[in-house]
C-alpha positions, 0 to 999 in steps of 0.5 A: 734878454732878447725875445724874437716874435713873428707878427702876422702878415700885413697884406691881409690886414691892408686889404681888410683896412681898405675894404673898411675904408670903402665901406665907411665912405659908402655908408657916409654917402648913403647916410647923407643922401637918406638922412639916416643916422644909423648909416653915419654911426656904422660909417664912423665905426668902420673908420675907427676900425680902419684907423686901428688896423692901419696903425698896426701895419709896419714895414721891416726892411732887410737887415733891420729889426723893430724893438716893440714895447707895450706901455714901457714894457719890452715885448719882443723884437721883430726881425722878419722882413716885409709888410707885417701887422702888430698890436696897434698899442705897441710902440716900435723902435727901428734898429739897423742890423747891417755891418757898420764901420767907423774910423777913430780919431787920431789919438795922441797917447804914450806907448808902453815905454812912454814915447808919445805916438799917434794912433787910429783904428778902423772898426767894423761892428754890428748889433747882435742883441737888439734888447741890449742895444736899445735898453742897456745903453743910452746911445749905442752909437756914442757908446761904440765911439767912446769905448773904441777910443778907450780900447785903442788908448789901452792897446797903445799903452800896453805895447811898445812902438817897436823893438828899438824901444824894447828888444824883448817885447813879444808884440810891438805896435809897428811889427805886431801885424795881425797879433795887434789886430787880434788884441784890439778885436778881443778888447773891443768885444769885451767892452761892447758886449754889454751893449749887444754889439760885436766887432767883426774886424778891427785894424790899426789905420794910422801909427806914427811917432808924435811930431815933437819926437818924430825927427829924433826917432827918424835919426835914430832909425837911420843910425840903426840902419846904417850900423846894421848895413856897416856890420854886413859890409864888414862881415862880408869884407872879412870873409873876402879877405880871408878867402883871398889869403887862403887862395893865395897861400893854397895856390902858392902864387906869392909868399907873404910875411906877416907884415905884408899880410897885414898891409894887404888886409888893411888895403882890402878892408879899405877898398871893400868897406869904403863908401867911394871907389878906391883910387889904385896906386901902382907899385913899379918897384918891389914889394918892399919899396 
């Protein structure tokens, strides 16, 4: 488990180290001038003390941590910032606590219905447990990359691309929006928890049919859109014809038998549903000519 420790300030140790260095230089110079070995010995001791103290001084930048070990044993993690001093025999490893983002490669996978698609995601992650990040996995950067791609692949195989493939699907990759992102974040957090990492945000950045079926799927989408548009046009035309017959009958403008009503309905439907404007033909005789 992660253990937070608070080292002592390094400023006092730095001043003491500089004082020992100055004293060592002074003793070496005086010892050389007076040929007194005692000064040389004291100077050597001051230099050893100086080296011992300086080795324990370390700088921890903002949003950075230092994992400490003592001959292979985990001692603790330093998250305090500034100039600090630790046991010189401790070995430290720097770990960044900043938020980091990565974009997965465009993966070619099959969706829930077996259609090949291309998908990629943008992920924002952060180290939350320095002990796990340092010792539970060999390389947590590589761990994030591989597990992220695995999560994106799994998401793609559990959801259809859109409702055209599965009309009863609750969530689709194309129309799922935030729900798809929530599913991706949840799975990523589960996969990265053993490494002491958390996901702050995950979003689909690229989604498309694979090249070999993209043309066919585009035609299918266009056909679906045309059918839907035609349905609306016919629905509106029927309403307009019904309203026209009702108003003609209600106001008594003209009395039409069933045959003329059928002809009128046919003509109005052609005019209203046609893709091009109809060319009118004027009847100068009676309705029956």
